[in-house]
C-alpha positions, 0 to 999 in steps of 0.5 A: 246678105248680099256681098260686096261684089254682088251690091256692085253689079247691082248698084251698074245695071240698070234693069234685068235684061242687062244681065246674065246671071251665073252663080255657083253652089255646092260649097260653103265656107267655114268659120275660118274661110276654108271651103266645106261641101254643101251637096245634099239637096236641101243645101244646093236648094238652100244656096240657089235660094241664097243667091235669088234673094241677094240678086234680088231676082225670080230666075238664074240663067246658069247655076255652076254646081261646085264638086267640092271634096274627096270622091269616096263613099260619102259624097252625094251622088252626082245624079242626086244633085243634078235631080235637084237642081232639075227639080229647081228648074223646073220650078222656073228658078234656074235655066241650066246647070253645069257641074265643076270639078275642083280635082282632075280626079273629079272632072265632070264634062257635061251640062244638064 
């Protein structure tokens, strides 16, 4: 499904060279519109693949990994998440990835 904002961009850009595509993964919306973590490697892959389909491209320039939710024993290790994105980078599906925390306690610096 293509969002209204994605459709707007696709209508206005005549060629892929006009764009640097930046998108985010690591979360999803529940039935009430709330934000839930989606940070398992398979969920990250699904997020990247969904963005590729909706944007009708083969590669995303930058993927922003949104680190959602509390940092506790149930959290997926950051290394595991970055490794999943690294695999997709090797496959040519993305250029680079950043990580962004939603709370000061989870602030992440660095780009992989």
